[in-house]
C-alpha positions as CSV (number, residue, x, y, z in Angstrom):
1,M,160.8,181.9,150.4
2,A,161.9,179.5,147.9
3,S,164.4,177.9,150.9
4,T,161.9,176.2,152.4
5,R,160.6,174.7,149.5
6,L,162.7,172.9,149.4
7,I,163.6,171.9,152.3
8,R,159.9,170.7,152.6
9,K,160.5,169.4,149.4
10,T,163.7,167.5,151.0
11,Q,161.9,166.4,153.8
12,R,159.1,164.2,151.6
13,K,161.6,162.6,149.4
14,R,162.8,161.8,152.0
15,A,159.9,160.0,154.1
16,K,159.2,159.0,150.7
17,Q,162.3,156.1,150.5
18,E,162.1,156.1,154.5
19,R,159.0,154.6,153.5
20,S,159.7,152.6,150.5
21,A,162.7,151.3,152.8
22,A,160.4,150.0,155.0
23,N,158.1,148.3,152.8
24,I,161.4,146.6,151.2
25,K,162.3,145.3,153.7
26,L,158.7,144.4,155.3
27,L,158.4,142.7,151.6
28,S,161.6,140.7,151.9
29,F,161.6,138.9,155.1
30,K,162.4,135.4,155.8
31,P,160.1,133.5,158.5
32,V,163.2,131.6,160.5
33,I,163.4,128.5,159.6
34,K,163.1,126.1,162.7
35,K,164.5,122.6,162.2
36,V,161.1,119.9,162.3
37,D,161.8,116.4,163.0
38,V,159.3,114.8,160.0
39,E,159.0,111.8,161.4
40,E,157.4,113.6,165.1
41,L,155.0,115.2,163.0
42,K,153.7,112.6,160.1
43,K,153.4,110.3,163.7
44,Q,150.5,113.8,165.0
45,F,149.4,113.2,161.1
46,A,148.3,109.4,162.1
47,K,146.8,109.8,165.1
């Protein structure tokens, strides 16, 4: 019986770590900055 409890505890811990890692990955994600033509944008807003 004790071994099943330890296995379950290990599964919970592992799941918690995976969720935590996924959250950190999501929070630290930076979108790719594409090269933007600033002059073209200024022309569009000037209209």
